[in-house]
C-alpha positions, 0 to 999 in steps of 0.5 A, a space after each residue: 739854718 744858715 743855707 736857708 738864710 743865705 739862700 734868701 738873702 738877696 743878691 748884690 749882682 741881681 740887686 745892682 742889676 735892678 738899681 741901673 735898670 731903674 736908673 734906665 728907666 728914670 725911676 726915682 722912687 724905686 731908685 730910692 726904695 734900694 737906699 739905706 736910710 743912712 746911705 752916703 752916695 759919692 760922685 768922685 768925677 764931680 766931688 760931691 757927695 751925699 748922705 741920707 736916703 732923701 738927699 740922695 733921691 733929691 740929687 738923683 731926681 735933679 740929674 735925671 731931670 737935666 737930661 733928655 733920653 738918658 740910658 744907663 748900660 750895664 757893661 759888666 759886674 762883679 762881685 768883688 766880695 761879700 756885698 761889694 760890687 763893682 759895676 761898669 755902666 755906659 751912661 749916655 743922653 742928651 743935656 735937655 734943651 741941647 742938640 748934643 749927646 754926652 757919653 760917659 763910662 763909668 763905674 760903681 762900687 757898690 756896697 749892699 748889707 742886707 738888700 741895701 745900698 750903705 755906700 755908693 760911689 761913682 768913679 771916671 777912672 776904672 782903676 780907681 773904682 776896682 782899687 777902691 772896691 778891693 780896699 772896701 772889701 778888704 775893711 769889709 773883711 
């Protein structure tokens, strides 16, 4: 029975790939469906934190809406431990109303519980993200 439950449990790495694909499509509704009701999003590089699926969805909609031609590409994705994923992302796009293109390498540390995001933290410092992922994994045991 335990093996059957394991097989049915959503794969956090695959869920992470689907999440990034939803960001790449700009599909705010799909992104929102990934979150638990009490999910937390922290953008460490921006110094901001949002709590709750609706608050996160509002931030994501504003972020995506402030760019034209915004893309998200997975460079690497690792399962650090059960339910903890570290994903390196190349985010690039053109801020709306400008001709300039910006590109940013960032890492997301995502905690998945029962197929839903409970925590997502983005980091500009990849080493800091790896340390945070390992710390979160140790906390969860």
